[in-house]
C-alpha positions in Angstrom: -2.3 2.6 3.0 -2.8 2.1 -0.7 0.1 1.2 -2.9 -0.9 1.2 -6.5 -4.1 -0.7 -6.7 -3.7 -2.7 -3.5 -4.5 -1.9 0.1 -1.5 -2.5 2.4 -1.5 -2.5 6.2 1.8 -1.2 7.5 3.4 -2.1 10.8 5.8 0.6 12.2 8.0 0.4 15.2 11.0 2.3 16.6 14.3 0.6 16.5 16.1 3.1 18.8 17.7 5.2 16.1 14.9 5.4 13.5 11.9 3.4 12.4 11.3 0.0 11.0 8.3 -0.7 8.7 6.8 -3.9 7.5 4.5 -3.7 4.4 3.9 -7.4 4.4 7.1 -8.3 2.6 9.6 -8.0 5.5 11.0 -5.3 7.7 12.9 -2.3 6.3 14.9 0.4 8.2 13.6 3.9 7.7 14.9 7.4 8.4 13.2 10.7 7.6 14.8 14.1 7.8 12.9 17.3 7.0 14.9 19.7 4.8 14.5 23.1 6.5 10.9 24.3 7.0 9.8 23.1 3.5 7.6 20.1 2.6 10.7 18.4 1.3 12.2 15.4 3.1 15.1 13.0 2.7 13.7 9.5 3.2 16.3 6.8 3.9 15.2 3.3 3.1 17.7 0.5 3.9 20.5 3.0 3.4 19.2 4.4 0.1 18.1 8.1 0.1 15.0 9.3 -1.8 13.8 12.9 -2.2 10.2 13.2 -1.0 7.5 15.9 -0.9 4.8 15.4 1.8 1.6 17.2 2.7 -0.3 16.3 5.9 -4.0 16.8 6.4 -6.4 15.3 8.9 -6.2 11.5 8.8 -3.8 11.3 5.9 -0.5 12.2 4.4 0.0 12.7 0.7 3.5 11.7 -0.4 5.1 12.5 -3.8 8.0 10.2 -4.7 9.5 10.1 -8.1 6.5 11.8 -9.7 4.0 9.3 -8.1 1.6 10.5 -5.4 0.8 8.0 -2.6 -2.0 8.7 -0.1 -1.3 7.2 3.4 -4.3 7.1 5.6 -3.5 7.3 9.3 -5.4 5.2 11.8 -5.1 7.8 14.5 -5.1 11.3 13.2 -3.1 13.8 15.1 -5.1 16.1 17.4 -3.3 19.3 16.3 -5.0 22.4 15.1 -5.7 21.0 11.7 -7.2 17.8 12.9 -9.3 19.5 15.6 -10.6 22.0 13.0 -11.6 19.1 10.7 -13.4 17.4 13.5 -15.3 20.6 14.3 -16.2 21.0 10.6 -17.4 17.4 10.5 -19.6 17.9 13.5 -21.2 20.9 11.7 -22.3 18.6 8.9 -24.3 16.3 11.3 -27.9 17.3 11.5 -31.1 15.5 12.5 -29.3 12.2 12.7 -27.7 12.5 9.2 -24.0 13.2 8.5 -23.2 14.9 5.2 -19.9 14.1 3.4 -18.8 17.4 1.8 -16.1 17.8 -0.8 -12.9 19.2 0.8 -11.9 20.8 -2.5 -13.0 21.4 -6.1 -12.4 18.4 -8.3 -14.0 15.5 -10.1 -15.6 12.3 -8.6 -13.6 9.4 -10.0 -15.0 6.6 -7.9 -18.0 5.9 -5.6 -17.2 3.0 -3.4 -20.6 2.6 -1.6 -24.3 2.5 -2.6 -27.5 3.6 -0.9 -28.3 1.2 1.9 -24.7 0.2 2.6 -23.6 0.0 6.2 -20.4 2.0 6.9 -18.1 2.5 9.9 -15.8 5.4 10.7 -12.9 5.2 8.2 -14.8 3.4 5.4 -13.7 4.9 2.1 -16.9 6.3 0.6 -15.6 7.9 -2.6 -12.6 9.3 -4.4 -12.3 12.9 -5.6 -9.5 13.9 -7.9 -8.1 17.4 -7.6 -4.9 18.7 -9.2 -4.0 15.2 -10.5 -4.2 13.8 -6.9 -6.8 11.2 -5.9 -8.2 11.8 -2.5 -10.0 9.0 -0.6 -12.9 10.5 1.3 -13.8 8.5 4.4 -16.8 8.3 6.7 -16.5 9.9 10.1 -19.5 8.1 11.5 -21.1 4.7 11.6 -24.5 4.3 9.9 -26.2 3.6 6.6 -25.7 5.5 3.4 -29.0 7.2 2.9 -28.3 9.2 -0.3 -25.7 9.8 -2.9 -25.8 13.3 -4.4 -23.2 13.0 -7.2 -22.3 10.7 -10.0 -18.9 9.3 -11.2 -17.2 11.9 -13.5 -19.2 14.8 -12.0 -17.3 18.0 -11.2 -17.8 19.2 -7.6 -17.1 22.4 -5.7 -15.5 22.8 -2.3 -18.3 22.2 0.3 -20.7 20.4 -2.0 -22.7 17.6 -0.3 -21.5 14.3 -1.9 -23.5 11.8 0.1 -25.3 11.4 3.4 -25.1 8.8 6.1 -27.9 8.2 8.6 -27.0 7.3 12.1 -28.1 3.8 13.3 -31.6 3.8 14.9 -32.4 1.9 18.0 
C-alpha cells in the first residue's frame, strides 16, 4: 500500500471481534461498518470513528478519507465477477508472446516507472495514470521484459489505449 510518498506493507489479522493492522509502527484495532448499500463506511481506528468512501476494483481499493485518496493494492485480488472479468480482459491483451497494458480509463500519464528492457514480475508498478484527480497505479499482470513504451509522461490517453508492452520470457 502507498501512504503519501512511501510504500508500506500492512499486516492484517483478526482479533475475534474485528481486525488488527500493523503498518510498521505498531498494531492498531480496526472496525469497518458499511453504511447501507452505499460506498460510505464508518472506520473505527483505536476507538475513533472516521467517515470513509471506498471503491473496489480488481487488485485494489481506492479509499477517500478527509479529502485525500489512498490507493491500496491487494496482494490477492478477490475472484468475484469484477476480478474474473478483469483477468479475462487481460488475457485478451496477450498476443504472440507479448502482453499489452491498456489504459483502464481516460486520463493523463503522470509517471512511467519502468524503461524498455526492464524485467518485471506480476504486480510490478509500470506507470501511473491520473483520472478525475485520482492517481491509479497500473501493474503488470505477467512476468517478462518491457519491450516498448507507447506513451510519454504528461500524455492524455483514452480508455483501452495501449500504454506499453511486455514480452514473455524466452527459453
